C-alpha positions in Angstrom: -200.2 56.8 48.1 -198.7 53.4 48.9 -195.7 52.9 51.1 -192.4 54.1 49.8 -190.2 51.5 48.1 -186.7 51.3 49.9 -184.0 52.2 47.5 -180.6 50.5 47.8 -178.9 53.5 46.1 -179.9 55.7 49.0 -179.0 53.1 51.6 -182.6 53.0 52.8 -183.7 50.5 55.5 -187.0 51.5 56.9 -187.5 50.9 60.6 -190.7 48.9 61.4 -190.6 48.7 65.2 -192.6 51.6 66.8 -191.2 51.1 70.2 -187.6 51.5 69.0 -188.7 54.6 67.0 -190.1 56.1 70.1 -187.0 55.3 72.1 -184.9 57.1 69.4 -187.2 60.1 69.5 -186.7 60.3 73.2 -183.0 60.7 72.9 -183.5 64.3 71.9 -185.1 65.2 75.2 -181.7 66.0 76.8 -182.1 69.5 75.1 -185.9 70.0 75.3 -185.6 73.7 74.5 -183.9 73.3 71.1 -185.5 72.7 67.7 -184.9 69.4 66.0 -183.7 68.5 62.5 -184.4 64.9 61.4 -182.3 63.5 58.5 -183.8 60.9 56.2 -187.3 60.6 57.7 -188.5 58.2 55.0 -192.1 57.3 55.8 -192.0 59.1 59.1 -191.8 56.3 61.6 -189.5 58.4 63.8 -191.0 61.7 62.7 -194.4 60.9 64.2 -192.9 60.6 67.7 -190.8 63.8 67.3 -193.9 65.7 66.3 -195.6 64.8 69.6 -192.9 66.7 71.5 -194.4 70.0 70.4 -191.2 71.7 69.6 -189.9 73.1 66.2 -189.1 70.2 63.8 -187.7 70.3 60.3 -187.0 67.2 58.2 -184.5 66.9 55.3 -185.2 64.2 52.8 -183.4 63.5 49.5 -185.9 60.9 48.1 -188.7 62.5 46.2 -191.0 59.5 46.8 -190.5 59.9 50.5 -191.1 63.6 50.3 -194.4 63.0 48.6 -195.4 60.4 51.2 -194.6 62.8 54.1 -196.6 65.7 52.5 -199.6 63.4 52.1 -199.5 61.8 55.6 -198.1 64.5 57.9 -199.9 67.8 57.5 -198.0 69.2 60.5 -194.8 69.1 58.4 -196.2 71.6 55.9 -193.4 74.1 55.2 -191.0 72.0 57.3 -189.8 69.5 54.7 -186.5 70.3 53.2 -186.0 68.4 50.0 -182.3 67.9 49.4 -179.0 66.4 50.6 -178.1 67.1 54.2 -174.4 66.8 53.4 -174.7 69.6 50.9 -176.7 71.9 53.1 -175.6 75.1 54.7 -176.9 74.4 58.2 -176.2 77.9 59.4 -179.4 78.9 57.5 -181.6 76.5 59.6 -183.6 77.7 62.5 -182.4 81.3 62.0 -178.9 80.2 62.8 -179.8 79.0 66.3 -178.5 75.8 67.8 -180.5 72.6 67.1 -180.5 68.9 67.8 -179.8 66.5 64.9 -181.3 63.1 64.8 -182.3 60.4 62.4 -182.1 56.8 61.2 -179.0 57.6 59.2 -178.2 55.8 55.9 -175.2 53.5 56.6 -173.3 54.7 53.5 -173.1 58.3 54.7 -173.1 58.1 58.5 -169.4 58.9 58.9 -169.8 61.9 56.6 -172.7 63.1 58.7 -170.6 63.1 61.8 -167.8 65.0 60.1 -170.4 67.6 59.1 -171.6 67.7 62.7 -167.9 68.4 63.7 -167.7 71.3 61.2 -170.9 72.8 62.8 -170.3 71.7 66.4 -171.3 75.1 67.8 -174.7 75.0 66.1 -175.3 71.3 66.8 -174.6 70.7 70.5 -176.4 67.3 70.4 -176.6 64.6 67.7 -178.5 61.4 68.2 -179.7 58.6 66.0 -179.2 55.1 64.6 -176.2 54.0 62.7 -174.3 50.8 61.9 -173.3 49.1 65.1 -169.7 48.9 64.0 -169.5 52.6 63.5 -171.2 53.3 66.8 -168.7 51.2 68.6 -165.9 53.0 66.8 -167.2 56.4 67.8 -167.7 55.4 71.5 -164.5 53.4 71.7 -161.9 54.0 74.4 -158.2 54.1 73.8 -156.5 50.7 73.6 -159.3 49.0 71.6 -159.1 48.0 68.0 -162.2 50.0 67.2 -160.6 53.2 68.4 -159.6 55.3 65.5 -159.8 58.6 63.6 -163.5 59.2 64.2 -163.2 58.2 67.9 -160.6 60.9 68.6 -162.0 63.7 66.5 -165.5 63.3 67.9 -164.5 62.6 71.5 -162.4 65.8 71.5 -165.6 67.9 71.3 -168.4 65.6 72.3 -169.5 63.2 75.1 -170.4 59.9 73.4 -173.1 57.6 74.7 -173.7 54.2 73.2 -177.4 53.8 74.1 -178.6 50.5 72.8 -178.2 47.9 70.0 -180.9 47.3 67.4 -181.5 43.9 65.7 -181.5 43.8 61.9 -184.9 42.1 61.9 -186.8 45.3 62.7 -186.1 46.9 59.3 -187.4 46.6 55.8 -185.4 45.4 54.1 -183.2 43.9 56.9 -179.6 45.1 56.7 -176.8 42.6 56.9 -175.5 44.0 60.1 -176.9 45.2 63.5 -177.5 48.8 64.3 -177.0 50.9 67.4 -178.4 54.2 68.7 -175.9 56.8 70.0 -176.0 60.3 71.5 -173.3 62.9 71.2 -173.5 66.0 73.4 -171.0 68.9 73.4 -168.5 68.8 76.2 -167.1 71.9 77.8 -164.1 72.2 75.5 -163.9 75.5 73.8 -160.4 75.2 72.5 -158.2 72.2 72.1 -155.0 74.0 73.0 -153.3 73.2 69.8 -153.6 73.9 66.1 -156.9 72.2 65.1 -155.9 71.7 61.5 -152.6 70.1 62.5 -154.5 68.0 65.1 -156.6 66.4 62.4 -153.5 65.9 60.2 -151.6 64.2 63.0 -154.5 61.9 63.8 -155.1 60.9 60.2 -151.4 60.4 59.5 -150.8 58.1 62.5 -154.0 56.1 62.1 -153.4 55.6 58.4 -150.5 53.4 59.6 -152.0 52.3 62.8 -149.9 49.1 63.1 -146.7 51.2 63.2 -145.2 53.1 66.1 -145.7 56.8 66.2 -142.0 57.4 65.3 -142.6 55.5 62.1 -146.1 56.7 61.2 -145.1 60.3 61.6 -142.3 60.1 59.1 -144.5 61.5 56.3 -144.9 64.7 58.4 -141.5 65.0 60.2 -139.1 63.1 58.1 -137.0 60.0 59.0 -134.5 61.4 61.5 -136.4 63.7 63.8 -135.0 64.5 67.3 -138.4 63.9 69.1 -138.4 60.2 68.1 -135.9 59.6 70.9 -138.7 60.1 73.4 -140.0 56.7 74.5 -143.5 58.1 74.0 -143.1 57.7 70.3 -142.8 53.9 70.6 -146.5 53.9 71.2 -149.2 53.2 68.6 -152.0 55.7 67.8 -154.7 53.6 69.3 -153.0 53.8 72.7 -153.3 57.6 72.9 -156.1 59.6 74.6 -157.4 62.8 73.1 -155.3 64.8 75.6 -152.1 62.9 74.4 -153.0 63.6 70.8 -153.2 67.3 71.7 -149.8 67.2 73.4 -148.3 65.3 70.5 -149.7 67.9 68.1 -148.0 70.7 69.9 -144.7 68.7 69.8 -145.1 68.2 66.1 -145.9 71.9 65.6 -142.7 72.8 67.4 -140.6 70.4 65.4 -142.1 71.6 62.1 -141.3 75.2 63.1 -137.7 74.2 63.8 -137.5 72.5 60.4 -138.9 75.5 58.7 -136.3 77.7 60.4 -133.5 75.3 59.6 -134.2 73.3 56.5 -131.0 71.2 56.9 -132.8 69.4 59.8 -134.9 67.4 57.2 -132.0 66.6 54.8 
């Protein structure tokens, strides 16, 4: 069959540069003993280099036209093509429930959702590599104090070491996207527990960054009310982008203590 037609509805931008494809494939070598799952292989420009590594490889593809192309051109993928939506998959069923490396040239319109799914399955996905929009890559890898530092930065850096590997020009795609791309690698750090309520941790991060221009004592009001005793601490004059992951953990424990006090004595919130 002829080449696959890129579909805007699926956010498809097919990589043309073989050297870059090989460089992306090599990012999975940090865990050479683990199988690999590639998301969105398209016409297999990255797949061909992953296949050369002689390790278990499955690919998941939503586009039927791409699936047909892969079946015709890559006999090695027989019984290893999963036709469907990665975001809707139960990844615990993959590779007999064993850990694997995730990689791909991810569609820009779902890249953040992919990383949230990685977070949900962090014990089964100790490494995630691939190409995404440069702006998103900078956000994920950003250090505290930068404008790009935000919700995704804190949540991912709590559990993963983030490496911004290299930038990719828009000219090496068909069709060319309007923005540059970047390749990143995330590998699990040695954190096994955050030392706080993980659900509240996420809530605190999202609540504060949703009003990132405000100080913490103002952005936390939806959680703690207007007149909370802990606001007297000078720490709460900071803004969320100034806080490290460890400081978010500490603050989450402070918020938890305050919420417990308010639950025991409802008049504190009146």
